[in-house]
C-alpha positions in Angstrom: -74.2 12.6 36.2 -74.7 10.3 39.2 -73.1 10.7 42.5 -71.4 7.4 42.1 -69.7 8.5 38.9 -68.5 11.8 40.6 -67.0 9.9 43.5 -65.3 7.5 41.1 -63.7 10.5 39.2 -62.6 12.1 42.5 -60.9 8.9 43.6 -59.2 8.5 40.3 -57.8 12.1 40.5 -56.6 11.6 44.0 -54.8 8.4 43.0 -53.3 10.2 40.0 -52.0 13.0 42.2 -50.5 10.6 44.6 -48.7 8.8 41.8 -47.4 12.1 40.4 -46.1 13.1 43.9 -44.4 9.9 44.3 -42.8 10.2 40.8 -41.6 13.7 41.5 -40.0 12.6 44.8 -38.3 9.8 43.1 -37.1 12.2 40.3 -35.7 14.7 42.9 -33.8 11.9 44.7 -32.4 10.8 41.4 -31.3 14.4 40.6 -29.6 14.8 44.0 -27.8 11.5 43.4 -26.7 12.7 40.0 -25.4 16.0 41.5 -23.5 14.2 44.3 -22.0 11.5 42.1 -21.2 13.4 38.9 -21.6 17.3 39.0 -20.0 18.0 42.4 -16.7 16.2 41.8 -16.3 17.8 38.4 -17.0 21.3 39.9 -14.3 20.7 42.5 -11.9 19.7 39.9 -12.7 22.8 37.8 -12.2 25.1 40.9 -8.9 23.4 41.7 -7.9 24.0 38.1 -9.0 27.7 37.9 -7.8 29.0 41.3 -4.0 28.9 40.6 -4.6 30.5 37.2 -6.8 33.3 38.7 -4.2 34.1 41.3 -1.5 34.2 38.7 -3.7 36.5 36.6 -4.2 38.8 39.6 -0.5 39.0 40.1 0.1 39.8 36.5 -2.6 42.6 36.6 -1.0 44.3 39.6 2.4 44.2 37.9 0.9 45.6 34.8 -0.9 48.4 36.7 2.3 49.3 38.5 4.3 49.4 35.3 1.5 51.4 33.6 1.5 53.9 36.4 5.3 54.3 36.3 5.2 54.8 32.6 2.2 57.1 32.4 2.8 59.3 35.4 5.9 61.2 34.1 4.1 61.7 30.8 1.1 63.1 32.6 3.2 65.5 34.7 5.1 66.6 31.6 1.9 67.1 29.7 0.5 69.2 32.6 3.7 71.3 32.8 3.6 71.8 29.0 -0.1 72.8 29.1 0.5 75.3 31.9 3.5 76.8 30.2 1.5 77.0 27.0 -1.7 78.4 28.5 -0.2 80.8 31.1 0.8 83.5 28.5 -2.4 83.1 26.7 -4.4 83.5 30.0 -2.3 86.5 31.0 -2.9 88.0 27.5 -6.6 87.3 27.7 -6.8 88.9 31.2 -4.9 92.0 29.9 -7.1 92.3 26.8 -10.2 91.9 29.0 -9.0 94.6 31.4 -8.2 97.0 28.6 -11.5 96.3 27.0 -13.6 96.4 30.2 -11.9 99.3 31.9 -13.2 102.1 29.6 -16.7 100.5 29.7 -16.6 100.4 33.5 -15.3 104.0 33.7 -18.1 105.0 31.4 -20.7 103.1 33.4 -19.4 104.7 36.6 -19.5 108.2 35.0 -23.1 107.6 33.8 -24.1 106.3 37.2 -22.6 109.3 38.9 -24.2 111.7 36.4 -27.6 110.0 36.9 -27.4 109.7 40.6 -25.9 113.1 41.5 -29.0 115.1 40.6 -31.2 112.6 42.4 -29.0 112.8 45.5 -29.0 116.6 45.4 -32.7 116.6 44.9 -33.1 114.2 47.8 -30.9 116.4 50.0 -32.9 119.5 49.0 -36.2 117.8 49.7 -34.9 116.5 53.0 -33.7 119.9 54.0 -37.0 121.5 52.9 -38.9 118.9 54.8 -36.8 118.9 58.0 -36.1 122.6 58.3 -39.7 123.6 59.1 -40.0 120.7 61.6 -36.7 121.7 63.2 -37.7 125.4 63.3 -41.1 124.4 64.8 -39.4 122.1 67.3 -37.0 124.9 68.3 -39.9 127.3 68.7 -41.9 124.8 70.8 -38.8 124.0 72.9 -38.2 127.7 73.5 -41.9 128.3 74.3 -41.8 125.4 76.7 -38.6 126.5 78.4 -39.5 130.2 78.6 -41.7 129.8 81.7 -38.9 128.1 83.6 -36.5 130.8 82.5 -39.0 133.5 83.6 -39.5 131.7 86.9 -35.7 131.5 87.5 -35.4 135.2 86.7 -38.2 136.0 89.1 -36.4 134.0 91.8 -33.1 135.6 91.1 -34.3 139.1 90.8 -34.8 139.7 94.5 -31.3 138.5 95.2 -29.9 140.7 92.5 -31.8 143.7 93.8 -30.6 142.9 97.4 -27.0 142.6 96.2 -27.3 145.9 94.3 -28.8 147.6 97.3 -25.8 146.4 99.4 -23.1 147.3 96.9 -24.5 150.7 96.0 -23.7 152.3 99.4 -20.2 151.0 99.2 -19.8 152.4 95.7 -21.1 155.8 96.8 -18.9 155.7 99.9 -15.8 154.9 97.7 -16.7 157.6 95.3 -17.0 160.2 98.1 -13.7 159.1 99.6 -12.1 159.3 96.2 -13.4 162.8 95.6 -12.6 164.0 99.1 -9.3 162.4 99.8 -7.6 160.8 96.8 -8.4 163.3 94.1 -7.0 166.3 96.0 -3.8 164.3 96.6 -3.6 163.3 93.0 -4.0 167.0 92.0 -1.2 167.9 94.5 1.1 165.2 93.1 0.3 166.4 89.5 1.1 170.0 90.5 4.3 169.0 92.3 5.4 166.9 89.3 4.6 169.8 86.9 6.6 172.2 89.2 9.6 169.9 89.2 12.7 171.1 87.2 12.8 167.8 85.3 9.3 168.4 84.0 10.2 171.9 82.8 13.4 170.4 81.3 11.3 167.8 79.4 8.9 170.6 78.2 11.9 172.6 76.9 13.2 169.5 75.1 9.8 168.9 73.6 9.7 172.5 72.4 13.2 172.2 70.9 12.2 168.9 69.2 9.2 170.6 67.6 11.3 173.5 66.5 13.8 171.2 65.0 11.1 169.3 63.1 9.7 172.7 61.8 13.2 173.9 60.8 13.4 176.6 63.4 16.0 175.0 65.7 17.3 177.3 68.4 19.5 175.9 71.0 18.4 176.9 74.6 20.8 178.7 76.8 22.8 176.5 79.1 21.5 176.3 82.7 23.5 175.7 85.8 24.0 172.1 86.6 22.0 170.4 89.3 23.0 168.0 91.9 22.5 164.4 90.8 21.8 163.3 94.3 19.2 165.9 94.8 17.4 165.0 91.6 17.5 161.3 92.5 16.1 162.0 95.9 13.2 164.0 94.3 12.4 161.1 92.0 12.4 158.6 94.9 10.0 160.9 96.9 7.7 161.2 93.9 7.6 157.5 93.3 6.9 156.8 97.0 4.1 159.3 97.0 2.5 157.8 93.9 2.7 154.3 95.4 1.0 155.5 98.6 -1.7 157.1 96.4 -2.3 153.8 94.5 -2.5 151.9 97.8 -5.0 154.4 99.2 -7.1 154.2 96.1 -7.2 150.4 96.4 -8.2 150.5 100.1 -10.8 153.2 99.5 -12.5 151.5 96.5 -12.3 147.9 97.6 -15.5 146.4 99.1 -15.4 145.8 102.9 -16.9 142.3 102.8 -15.0 139.9 100.5 -13.5 142.1 97.8 -14.4 139.9 94.8 -18.0 140.9 93.9 -18.2 142.8 90.6 -20.2 146.0 90.8 -21.4 148.6 88.3 -20.6 152.3 89.1 -23.6 154.5 89.7 -24.7 157.0 87.0 -23.4 160.0 89.0 -20.0 158.4 89.4 -19.8 157.6 85.7 -20.7 161.2 84.9 -18.1 162.5 87.3 -15.4 160.2 85.8 -16.4 161.2 82.3 -16.2 164.9 83.1 -12.8 164.4 84.8 -11.5 162.5 81.8 -12.8 165.1 79.4 -11.1 167.9 81.4 -7.8 166.0 81.5 -8.0 165.4 77.8 -8.8 169.0 77.2 -5.8 170.1 79.3 -3.4 167.6 77.7 -4.4 167.4 74.0 -7.4 169.5 72.9 -6.9 168.4 69.3 -6.9 164.7 70.2 -10.1 165.2 72.2 -11.8 166.8 69.3 -10.8 163.9 67.1 -12.2 161.4 69.6 -15.5 163.3 69.8 -15.6 163.5 66.0 -15.0 159.7 65.7 -17.7 158.8 68.3 -20.3 161.1 66.8 -20.8 158.9 63.6 -21.0 155.8 65.8 -23.8 157.3 67.9 -25.6 158.5 64.8 -25.4 155.0 63.2 -26.8 153.4 66.4 -29.7 156.0 66.4 -30.4 155.3 62.7 -30.4 151.5 63.3 -32.8 151.9 66.2 -35.0 154.2 64.2 -35.0 151.8 61.2 -36.2 148.9 63.4 -39.9 149.2 62.4 -42.5 146.9 61.1 -44.9 149.3 59.4 -48.2 150.7 60.5 -49.9 149.1 63.5 -46.6 148.1 65.1 -44.8 149.2 68.3 -41.3 148.3 69.4 -40.6 148.8 73.1 -41.2 147.4 76.6 -44.4 149.3 77.6 -46.7 149.4 74.6 -50.0 151.3 74.6 -53.2 149.3 75.4 -54.2 148.9 71.7 -51.0 147.0 71.0 -51.8 143.6 72.5 -50.4 141.0 70.0 -46.9 139.8 70.7 -44.4 139.2 67.8 -41.3 137.0 67.9 -38.5 138.2 65.5 -36.7 134.9 65.5 -39.6 132.6 64.6 -41.6 135.4 62.7 -44.8 134.3 64.5 -47.3 136.4 66.4 -49.2 135.2 69.5 -52.8 136.3 70.4 -53.9 137.0 74.0 -55.2 133.9 75.8 -52.8 131.5 74.1 -50.0 129.7 75.9 -47.4 131.3 73.6 -48.6 134.8 74.4 -47.9 134.2 78.1 -44.5 132.6 77.5 -43.2 134.8 74.7 -41.0 137.9 75.4 -42.3 140.3 72.7 -39.8 141.9 70.3 -42.6 143.9 68.6 -46.3 144.6 69.4 -49.1 144.8 66.9 -52.6 146.2 67.2 -54.2 143.7 64.8 -53.6 140.5 63.0 -53.6 142.2 59.7 -50.7 144.5 60.8 -48.7 141.5 62.0 -49.3 139.6 58.7 -48.4 142.7 56.7 -45.1 142.8 58.6 -44.3 139.2 57.5 -45.4 137.4 60.7 -47.6 134.2 60.8 -50.0 133.2 63.4 -48.7 130.7 66.0 -50.5 127.4 66.3 -50.3 127.4 70.1 
């Protein structure tokens, strides 16, 4: 095709497009004219016609809804009340039946759970006890072993003070005992002799003899004695009471310490022996039979203590005492049932309840070796 023909076709198409554009513009203007002249007035007329009718329809809808509400609401309330009254007994019956049905099952489940859990809880408690008891025992032993040096150190510090206090108190005790034996005891003997020589004492003895005779069926009335002066007897009783009060005061003054008077002290061995001999002599003079009974009752107690001390043994290779022979060098602790070898920390801290000459002897007695 030639270039002239192509240009001619292009010009023709351009003209055709211009014509179509002009036709469409004219067509749009004609459509707008038709809308303005014909459609718009008729639409306004239709809106004016429908607006009053739509408002009237809305008013009628509101009135209908109000009437429907007033009509339906009492019926709905009545229906709800009737439904509640009808369902409440059924719900209560259903709940009662469910409770009666489920309660035995729940009780059975609880019983089964208890029966199943109780052995497990008991086993758990037993396991916990078996697990914790050795640890607690070991902790107690370690604590005691750790604290023992401090206790020993405190005892070493206190021992000189105790010895000094005992050295100070002992002369006072000895002086008090000497004063008692030299001054108070003779006066007491004099008072006892004077009381025994009083007519009232003899009268009491005679009455005692008469009472014994009456109990034995050999009552014999004593011969009447001349009456004594009441004033004289009363005076003798006042003198005897005053003498006893003076003796008690003298005993308190002689035996009280001269420094503060509150320190407790232990009598010396000699003083205890003298007091024991004096008590035995007095008992022998007053009631020989009662003294014999006391001695008889004390004898089994002493024998039992001796048997208990003798039975405290741990077999061959053991020694119980404070100063063991040289071959007994292993310390045993009764409370922890452990033995400690020389050179260990426990051997230094432990106060031995029993000594062993070998580890075999300690293990044969039921002791185990301490770890530290």
